[in-house]
Each structure stands twice: as structure tokens, then as C-alpha cells.
N, C-alpha and C positions, 0 to 999 in steps of 0.2 A: 536577220540582217538589219532590221529597223533598230533593234536593241544595240547592235554594234555601232551604228551611225549615231544613235542617241548619245552613247558614251563618247564617241569621237567629237561630236559637236560640243558636249559639255567640256571636254578637255580643251578645245580651242577657245571656247567662250571665256575661259579664265584669263585669257590674254586681252580681254576687251580694253579698248582705249577710248577716251573721249575725243571725238572728232568734231570740229566745227569747220564750216566752209570759209574759204579766204576770199573776201570780196575783191581783193587786188588782182586775183587771177580770173575772175568771172567775166565771160564774154558779155558785152554791153546789152544783149537781149535778155540776159538771165535776171530773174528776181530772186533775191535771197531773203529768207526771213530774218527778223531782227536778231534772233538767237543763233543764226548761222547754221541751223539744222535742216532747213528745207530749201529746195530750189525748184523753180519752174521757169518755163520759157515764155516770155511775153510776146515773142515774134515781132516786137518793136524795139528799136535800138535806142539806148540812152546815150547821152554824150558823156563819156568818161575818159580820164586821161589814159593814153595808150602806153602804159608803163611796160617795161620788159616782161613782167610776169604774166600780163594779161593775154588771154586767147583772143585773137583778133578776127578769126575766120570761123572757127568751130565753136559751138555752144557748150563749152566745157568749163568746169570749175574744179579746183583742187582743195583739199583740206589744208588748214593752217599748219597742222602738226606733221612733222617729218620724222622718219625712222631710219636709222642707219645701223641698227644691230638688233639682235633679239627677235622676239615674236610679237605680233600685234593682230588684233581682230576688231572688226566693226560691222554693224548691220545697217542695211538700207531698205526701207519700205518702198516697194515698187508697185504696190497695189493700184489698180485702175489705169495703168499705163499700157499703151500699145507698142511703145518702143522706148529703149533706154540703153545706155552703156554704163558699165561699172568696172572698177578695178583699182589698180595702183600704177603709178608711173614714176620714172626716175626724174630727178631734178632738172637734168639738162635737155629734156624734150623740147622739140620745136613748138613754139606757141603762136607763131604767125603764119598765115596762109594755110594751104592744104596740109593735112597731117595724115600719115599712115599709121593705123593702129596695129602694131605688131611688136613682139618682144625685141626685134631687131632695132626698133626706133624708141624703145624704152617704155612700151605700153604692155601691161599684162591685164587683159580685159575680156569680159564677155558682153554680149549684147542681145537684146530682144528686138525683133522686127516683125511687123504685120501681126502683132498680137499673140503669136504662138511659135515664132521661129527663133530658136535660141542658138547662138553660135559662140564658140570660143575662138578669139582672134589670136591663135597661135601662129607660128611661122607659116603653117598651112591652116586655113580656116577649118574648124571642126564643127560640123552640125551636131547639135545635142538633142537627143530625144529624151524628154523628161516625162516622168509619170504624172506630175501635176504642175500647174503653173505657179511658180514661186510668188508669194505675196511679200516676202521679206528675204533678202539675200545677205548671207554672212560672208565676209571676206577675211581670210586668214593668211598672214605672211610669216614665214620663218626665214629670216634674212640669211642666217648662216647656212641653212639647209638648202637655200635657193628654191623655196617652195611658195607658190601662191594658190590657195584653194578657195573655191566658191561653194557655198552651201545653201540649200533650200531650208530655211530655218524651221518652218512649220512642219515640214515632212521629215526633218532631220536627215536629209539626204545630200550626199556629195554631188554637186553639179559638174565640176571640172577642176582638175589640178594642172597647173604649169609646174613642171619639175625640172631640176637641173639648171635653174636660172643662175646667172652669175651677177650678183648685185655688188656694185662698187660705189654707188652714190646714195644720197638720201632718197627715200621713197615717200611718195605722197598719195593719200587716198584721192581717187578720181571719180567724178560723177558727170554724166551728160544726160539731161532730161529729153534730148532730141526736140524736134519741132512739134508744134501744137497739133498739126494734122487737122485743121479746121475745128479745134476744140476737143477732138476725140482723145488727144494725148496731153490734156492740160494738167492732169494730176501732178502733184509735187513728188519729187524724190525726197524721202525723209530719212535722215540719220536717226536711228532709234536707240534708246537705252537698251543695253543687253540684259535680258532677263535670264539670269543663270540658274534659276531654280526650275525653269520649265522642263 
């Protein structure tokens, strides 16, 4: 089984793209690294222009790169965090006020809560029981196929797939480092280079 997933992971890794985070979308509490590869939550708000792209209520940030065809793949290090959200979103999502994370509203995401509770935020939330805690999560999208898959990179294991999705707009990588939890969850989410020889 492991061999099978190794082969599958290698196959999707060949669609690796270079993702950088877009400061114009980042909630004012978020700190982005200069290279746009890391994000953490400072829990204190900066004064930033409230442009239409910026999330005003939820501590979210999107990638600069958008995709409206073909396949793409990226990896995010989640090591040391007790909670996070990850995935892809469509361009027209709501960015102001309360937001519902569901494919219905243009979010194809999974999250971690309480250090070990993984959930796929499908139309109905799906609790995921994973063999190990992912340190690095791979996100693969096949636009035409209507597929969004999440992988535990080190274990070469599939975490969850959204299938039968209907994409009609640009899709963007989506990250949420969640709140700090009194320092317990201060670790950054880091977009990693994809090591295809692993």
C-alpha cells in the first residue's frame, strides 16, 4: 500500500508550482515573511488598507498564483502547530465578515484542531483518522477532473480527496495559521519547495 501511495505522490509532485503568499489578501493580524513563503498570526492587528481582496474577519491569506486549468500541487509545512486550515478556494469567495468553509461557498479545505483532530470540510464535515500526524501536507488539484487531494508527504499517504467538484473560476492556494493559543500555536505555516526525488 505504501509503495502504491509513494508512486501516486511522485505522480502528483510532478505538477509542483511555485506558490507565494499575497500580502494584499492577508488579514491584518498575519505576519508574512519577506519571501512570501511563511505566515504566522501575531494576534495583534496592523493598520492596513481594507482593499476588496483582504480578509477582514478571518485570519486567512491566499497565494498570489491562480489556476484556471490543468493540474497543480504545492506543499505546506504544518510542523509544531496545534491548529491550521489548508486548501484551495475560488476567486469569488466572501472575504469580509464571517465565512463558512465549505465547497458550497468555494472552499475545499481540511483543518487540524486541538493538536490531533483532523477534519475535511466537505458539504458534511468528515472526521479523519490518520495513522500519523502530518508534518508536511501536499495539496493537489486537477481542475478538469474536479479533484482536490491532500497528502501526508512524509508518510506518502492520502489524507482526503474532494471529488466531483465543479470548477468554473480561478482557484487560489489558501492558508490559515489560526490563532496563537497563548503561544502554543505560534509556529509558521511554511510553503516548502517540493522534493521530487524523495
